[in-house]
Structures are given as structure tokens and as C-alpha cells.
MIFI-622828 format. One line per field, with one value per atom (N, C-alpha, C): y negated, x, z negated; atom name. Coordinates in pm, 1 decimal, decimal comma, m for minus. Each point is the difference from the previous one (the first is absolute). Example, Ala and Ser with C-alpha at 12.3 -4.5 7.8 and 13.67 -1.06 7.14 Angstrom:
<sites>
c2 c(569,0;m119,0;m120,0;m105,0;m119,0;m109,0) .
c1 c(1319,0;m89,0;90,0;m35,0;82,0;m77,0) .
c3 c(m780,0;0,0;0,0;72,0;m6,0;m73,0) .
atome c(N;CA;C;N;CA;C) .
</sites>
This chain:
<sites>
c2 c(m9865,9;64,5;135,8;7,8;128,0;103,5;m47,0;93,3;57,5;m83,4;46,4;104,7;m19,9;97,0;132,0;m8,7;121,4;74,7;m72,6;63,7;65,7;m70,8;57,5;125,5;m4,1;115,7;119,4;m26,9;109,3;55,1;m86,4;42,8;68,0;m19,0;59,2;151,4;71,5;146,4;39,0;88,3;44,4;149,0;51,7;144,5;72,2;108,0;73,9;59,0;m43,3;52,3;119,3;m20,3;107,2;21,6;26,8;8,5;143,1;9,6;130,3;32,9;122,1;38,1;m68,4;m40,0;m62,6;m150,3;m59,2;m143,8;m58,7;m132,4;m67,5;49,1;m6,0;41,5;m101,6;39,0;m88,3;m126,3;13,7;m115,8;m94,4;54,7;m83,6;m72,8;69,0;m64,7;m109,8;28,4;m100,0;m122,3;22,9;m112,4;m83,7;66,8;m74,0;m83,2;58,8;m74,5;m118,2;23,3;m107,2;m115,6;30,2;m106,3;m64,7;74,8;m59,8;m99,8;39,4;m90,9;m122,5;20,1;m112,4;m96,8;53,6;m84,8;m78,4;67,3;m68,6;m111,7;23,0;m103,8;m117,0;27,6;m104,5;m80,6;54,8;m68,7;m142,5;m24,0;m138,3;m94,1;47,6;m85,0;m30,4;98,9;m22,3;m96,0;10,5;m92,7;m142,4;m16,7;m134,4;m54,1;86,1;m43,0;m42,6;77,0;m32,6;m134,8;m22,2;m126,0;m116,9;21,9;m105,5;m34,9;101,4;m24,3;m76,2;33,5;m71,2;m145,7;m23,9;m137,2;m80,2;61,6;m72,1;m8,3;88,0;5,0;m133,0;m67,7;m128,7;m104,9;m3,8;m97,9;29,2;129,6;35,3;m32,9;25,4;m35,3;m148,8;m80,0;m145,2;m42,6;56,9;m34,0;33,5;121,0;41,1;m82,3;m36,0;m81,6;m138,1;m58,5;m135,1;m1,9;95,5;m3,6;93,8;89,6;97,7;m59,9;m98,8;m58,3;m61,2;m67,8;m61,1;108,4;107,8;108,8;68,6;16,3;60,1;m88,8;m130,6;m93,2;8,3;9,0;12,9;128,7;108,7;128,4;m6,9;m77,5;m12,8;m86,5;m101,9;m91,3;58,5;75,3;56,1;145,7;26,4;135,8;89,4;m58,8;79,2;m66,8;54,3;m59,7;20,9;90,8;18,2;m120,1;m86,7;m120,0;m114,3;26,3;m101,9;45,2;m97,4;27,0;28,8;61,7;20,1;m134,8;m2,3;m126,0;m62,8;m132,6;m75,1;m83,5;m6,7;m85,4;m122,0;m116,1;m123,3;m46,1;m90,3;m47,6;m61,2;m57,2;m59,9;103,0;128,6;105,6;37,1;m77,3;34,1;129,6;77,2;123,8;m18,8;26,4;m18,2;129,3;16,5;109,3;m62,8;28,3;m54,4;102,1;m48,5;86,7;18,7;123,2;28,9;m59,6;m42,1;m46,4;124,1;m13,2;117,9;95,4;m50,1;88,2;89,3;m43,1;75,1;104,7;m11,1;92,1;131,1;110,6;131,3;37,1;46,4;45,4;138,0;16,9;131,0;77,3;127,2;78,3;24,0;m3,2;25,5;150,0;49,8;143,4;37,3;121,6;50,8;42,5;58,7;37,0;103,2;83,5;101,0;m41,0;m128,3;m49,6;18,3;56,6;22,4;m130,3;m12,7;m116,7;46,3;m57,7;36,1;m75,4;74,8;m61,5;m33,4) .
c1 c(4114,8;23,2;m69,3;m119,9;m70,8;78,3;69,1;77,7;115,0;61,8;111,2;m47,7;m116,9;m55,8;m27,6;m54,0;m27,8;128,7;102,5;127,8;58,5;m6,5;52,6;m77,8;m131,1;m81,7;31,6;22,4;30,5;140,6;91,7;137,6;21,0;m91,8;14,1;m13,5;66,6;m13,9;m145,8;m45,8;m139,3;m2,3;m111,5;m9,3;35,2;64,3;44,9;m118,7;m17,5;m109,5;48,3;113,7;53,3;144,8;23,3;134,9;52,7;122,8;65,1;44,6;38,6;49,8;132,5;71,1;130,9;m9,4;m116,4;m14,6;m96,8;8,8;m94,2;14,6;m109,3;1,6;77,7;32,7;71,6;m81,1;m131,2;m87,6;3,7;m5,6;0,8;133,6;109,1;131,9;10,8;m50,4;3,1;m82,8;m118,0;m85,3;67,4;63,7;70,3;112,9;77,8;109,4;m52,9;m108,7;m61,3;m41,6;m71,9;m48,2;113,9;102,5;115,6;66,7;18,0;58,0;m86,3;m130,2;m92,3;11,0;8,0;11,9;132,1;108,5;128,4;m3,4;m71,3;m14,0;m83,5;m97,2;m90,2;60,7;97,3;56,8;46,3;81,1;43,6;m117,9;m98,7;m116,1;m78,3;m15,1;m72,5;77,3;133,7;81,7;m15,4;0,2;m18,3;m138,4;m101,3;m135,8;m10,2;61,6;m1,6;69,6;116,0;73,2;m82,4;m65,5;m83,7;m114,0;m63,9;m111,9;47,5;118,9;52,6;30,5;53,8;33,0;m125,2;m94,6;m117,6;m110,7;2,7;m108,3;m31,2;98,7;m29,4;m52,4;57,1;m45,9;m143,7;m33,6;m136,9;m98,0;39,9;m85,9;m30,1;103,7;m17,7;m89,5;26,1;m80,7;m146,8;m26,6;m138,9;m68,0;74,4;m58,4;m39,6;88,3;m25,4;m94,0;16,2;m76,1;m120,5;m8,5;m107,9;m138,5;m32,8;m134,6;m28,1;98,3;m20,5;m17,4;76,4;m13,8;m135,5;m49,0;m132,4;m108,2;13,6;m96,1;6,2;121,4;16,8;m64,1;17,8;m57,9;m152,7;m58,9;m145,5;m49,6;79,0;m40,9;20,9;107,6;32,1;m45,4;m103,3;m56,3;73,3;52,6;61,2;130,6;112,1;129,4;39,2;m65,3;33,2;m46,9;m80,8;m45,8;100,4;115,5;101,6;134,1;80,3;138,0;81,2;118,4;84,9;34,6;24,6;33,6;125,2;0,6;115,9;52,9;132,1;61,8;54,0;m51,5;42,1;133,2;71,6;129,8;m6,9;m114,3;m12,6;m36,5;m14,7;m28,8;m147,0;m87,0;m142,0;m22,4;m94,9;m37,1;m140,5;m17,0;m132,2;m46,4;m131,1;m64,4;m83,7;36,5;m77,1;m106,0;m122,1;m108,1;11,3;m21,6;5,3;m123,2;18,8;m114,8;m79,5;m129,0;m83,2;58,0;73,1;58,2;109,5;64,2;111,3;m45,5;m122,4;m49,8;m40,0;51,4;m35,6;m139,6;m80,1;m134,6;8,2;m62,9;m2,9;m118,8;22,8;m110,9;m106,6;m123,6;m112,9;m21,3;m15,4;m26,3;m137,2;m7,9;m126,1;m92,9;m113,9;m98,1;51,8;94,2;53,8;136,2;37,7;125,1;117,3;m21,5;109,4;36,2;127,6;47,6;58,4;m47,7;50,0;129,0;103,6;130,7;22,4) .
c3 c(m11064,4;m127,3;m3,5;57,8;2,5;78,9;106,9;81,4;m81,8;m81,9;m82,7;m98,6;m58,9;m94,8;71,1;121,9;77,4;31,3;40,3;32,1;m123,4;m112,7;m124,1;m39,7;17,1;m36,2;88,6;128,7;91,6;m22,3;m43,1;m19,3;m134,7;m93,3;m133,0;9,2;m90,6;1,7;m18,0;84,9;m3,9;m29,5;m40,9;m21,0;129,3;m12,2;118,0;72,7;124,4;79,8;82,6;65,3;84,0;m39,2;m123,9;m52,4;7,8;46,6;0,1;m141,6;m21,1;m131,2;m29,0;105,6;m16,7;m24,6;5,7;m20,9;100,2;20,0;90,6;143,3;71,7;140,1;83,0;120,1;90,3;28,1;14,6;22,9;m119,5;m120,8;m119,5;m14,0;25,6;m8,2;105,8;120,6;106,3;m35,4;m57,2;m39,3;m107,8;m96,1;m106,4;57,3;91,3;62,5;80,5;72,0;78,2;m89,8;m107,3;m87,6;m78,4;m34,0;m67,3;94,3;127,4;98,8;21,7;4,7;17,3;m117,4;m120,6;m119,5;3,5;42,1;7,4;103,9;109,9;102,3;m50,5;m84,8;m49,2;m113,6;m69,9;m116,1;29,3;105,9;25,8;27,8;74,2;30,6;m127,1;m86,5;m125,3;m89,9;m0,7;m79,0;52,4;132,6;58,3;m32,0;7,4;m32,1;m146,3;m88,6;m142,7;m24,0;64,1;m14,9;54,8;114,5;56,6;m94,6;m57,3;m91,2;m123,7;m49,4;m116,8;34,1;121,4;41,2;33,5;71,1;48,5;m104,1;m98,6;m98,7;m65,8;m60,5;m65,2;98,0;121,1;99,3;41,3;17,6;37,4;m112,4;m123,9;m114,0;0,0;18,6;0,9;116,7;117,9;117,0;m22,9;m49,1;m20,4;m109,3;m103,2;m107,0;52,7;83,9;50,0;119,3;91,2;124,6;0,1;m95,8;m3,9;11,5;m83,3;9,7;137,3;57,6;132,1;106,5;m10,7;97,8;m12,3;m121,8;m19,3;62,3;m17,9;60,1;152,7;53,5;144,8;49,8;m72,3;40,1;1,5;m90,3;m2,3;114,9;36,8;106,3;139,8;18,6;130,9;1,8;74,7;5,1;99,7;109,4;106,7;42,4;m49,6;31,6;145,8;72,1;141,6;83,0;m57,4;70,2;m14,1;m63,3;m22,7;56,1;40,1;39,3;m126,3;15,0;m118,0;m64,0;m129,3;m67,3;60,8;3,7;48,3;m115,7;m10,6;m100,5;74,1;m34,7;63,8;m59,0;70,0;m50,0;m140,9;m36,0;m132,6;m107,9;40,3;m96,0;m8,9;61,6;m1,1;78,5;m45,7;69,0;53,3;130,0;59,4;65,6;0,8;72,2;110,2;123,8;112,4;39,5;14,7;44,3;150,6;45,4;142,6;66,9;124,8;77,4;39,8;30,4;28,9;102,5;100,8;101,9;m57,8;m108,6;m58,8;m100,9;m48,6;m102,5;65,3;m54,3;53,2;m46,5;94,0;m34,4;m62,9;m112,5;m64,9;56,1;35,5;54,2;m105,9;44,0;m90,2;m13,3;m123,0;m15,4;54,2;54,2;51,0;m112,5;31,1;m102,3;m100,2;41,9;m92,0;m55,4;16,7;m54,2;93,8;118,8;92,0;69,3;38,6;70,9;132,5;109,4;130,9;25,4;39,0;22,5;142,9) .
atome c(N;CA;C;N;CA;C;N;CA;C;N;CA;C;N;CA;C;N;CA;C;N;CA;C;N;CA;C;N;CA;C;N;CA;C;N;CA;C;N;CA;C;N;CA;C;N;CA;C;N;CA;C;N;CA;C;N;CA;C;N;CA;C;N;CA;C;N;CA;C;N;CA;C;N;CA;C;N;CA;C;N;CA;C;N;CA;C;N;CA;C;N;CA;C;N;CA;C;N;CA;C;N;CA;C;N;CA;C;N;CA;C;N;CA;C;N;CA;C;N;CA;C;N;CA;C;N;CA;C;N;CA;C;N;CA;C;N;CA;C;N;CA;C;N;CA;C;N;CA;C;N;CA;C;N;CA;C;N;CA;C;N;CA;C;N;CA;C;N;CA;C;N;CA;C;N;CA;C;N;CA;C;N;CA;C;N;CA;C;N;CA;C;N;CA;C;N;CA;C;N;CA;C;N;CA;C;N;CA;C;N;CA;C;N;CA;C;N;CA;C;N;CA;C;N;CA;C;N;CA;C;N;CA;C;N;CA;C;N;CA;C;N;CA;C;N;CA;C;N;CA;C;N;CA;C;N;CA;C;N;CA;C;N;CA;C;N;CA;C;N;CA;C;N;CA;C;N;CA;C;N;CA;C;N;CA;C;N;CA;C;N;CA;C;N;CA;C;N;CA;C;N;CA;C;N;CA;C;N;CA;C;N;CA;C;N;CA;C;N;CA;C;N;CA;C;N;CA;C;N;CA;C;N;CA;C;N;CA;C;N;CA;C;N;CA;C;N;CA;C;N;CA;C;N;CA;C;N;CA;C;N;CA;C;N;CA;C;N;CA;C;N;CA;C;N;CA;C;N;CA;C;N;CA;C;N;CA;C;N;CA;C;N;CA;C;N;CA;C;N;CA;C;N;CA;C;N;CA;C;N;CA;C;N;CA;C) .
</sites>
């Protein structure tokens, strides 16, 4: 959304910086055409995103209302998700998180005295 605001701000008419007496400079006209084309290209994607948000919004609200407290509890209990495999959905619908064995866990580098990390 911030990108769209930036594009709109850049595409909006601005005070003439390098304007000829006959109108906008070639650079300004080119920039306007560029941003107009960019906006036209983005329109279908923004429409799809808006439709998705309208369709998914009620389902997400319901999910967060029902599962939010359990997810918050999980976030407090699990400090490092990299120590777990991705969630698995079993045939009966249960979702499990398998903890990686010590050999599978990636070691995180320790920062040096000045906060630097050797790669």
C-alpha cells in the first residue's frame, strides 16, 4: 500500500522544476507516461487483491477470533521456530509440529564483541 501511495505522489502534477515555456519538459512527460503505464499495469492486480481481501476477510476474522488465543500461547511456548519442522496435517486433520533432532538444527552464529557476525 505504501508503494501505491508513493507512485501516486510521484505521478501527481508537481511544481515545474525544469519546465519549458511551452509546458512540461520531456523528462516530466516521460515520467508521467511511465507512472500512468505502471498504474494501468497494477490495476488488475489491485482489483484481485481487493476481491481476495473481501472474500478472505470474514474467514480470517473467524479464524483469528477462534485460534488467536491458542496461537498466542504457542508463540510464548515456542521461542525458536527454526528448531521445528514445518507443520504437518495428518489424515484425521490434526496439525503437528515435529521438533528437529539436534543434528538438524542450524547453529546460529554468535555475535562478536562489537555485534558483528562472521559469515
